[in-house]
N, C-alpha and C positions, 0 to 999 in steps of 0.2 A: 821195107820200109822206114826210116824212123827220121824225124827233122827237129835237130835242137839248134837253138837261137844264140849266140856266142860274143861274147868283144861288143856290150853297149857302150856307145858313149852318145854322150853322158851316163854313168851307170844307173843312174836312175831311170830309164829305159828297160829294166827289167821288170818297176814295178806297176809300170803301164802296159807294156806291153807283152803276148805271147804268142806263140806258135802252139796250134795243132799238134803235137806225135806221130801220127799217123797219117794226116794229108795235108799238113803242110800250112798249113790255111793259118793266114796271119789277124790275131784278135788285139782288139785293147781291151785294158782292165781297170783301168782307170781314165780319167778327165786330160786332155792337155791344155797343157795353157803357155798359149805364145809367147806371153811373155815372162815367163821362168825358163821355157827350154825352145825352140823354133826349129830345132833338127836335132834326129836321133839317127846314130846310124849304127847297126850290128849286121852280125853275120849268120847265116844260116846254112849250118851243115846235113846234108841226108844220105842217109848211112844206108846199105843193101844188108840182107838177112845172109852174107856167099860168106862160104869159106875160103881166102881170110874176105872180109867185108871190106869191100872201094864202098869212095865218099866223094862225094865236092860239094861245093861251096860255092853260095855268091856274097854278093851285100848288097843288102836294104841299105838307104836312104827314106825317111819319114821327114816330111814337111810340114810342122804346123802351119799354118796359113791366121794371120789375122782379121779376126771377121766381130761384129758385135755381139757382145754379150749379150 
């Protein structure tokens, strides 16, 4: 099974969010700032290694909370 993240809204989400292609775990690769962007939407696709390959997808909404810096 392989996992990929696509369709980031806003596109800058690609710079701060990554997904482990083997496990599907979502990781932050940068800092999030509520004042810049407070919600990221993206899709995750899971694809198996069969022939033909089958896939499924889900939508993820990541909400950034405003806390004292």
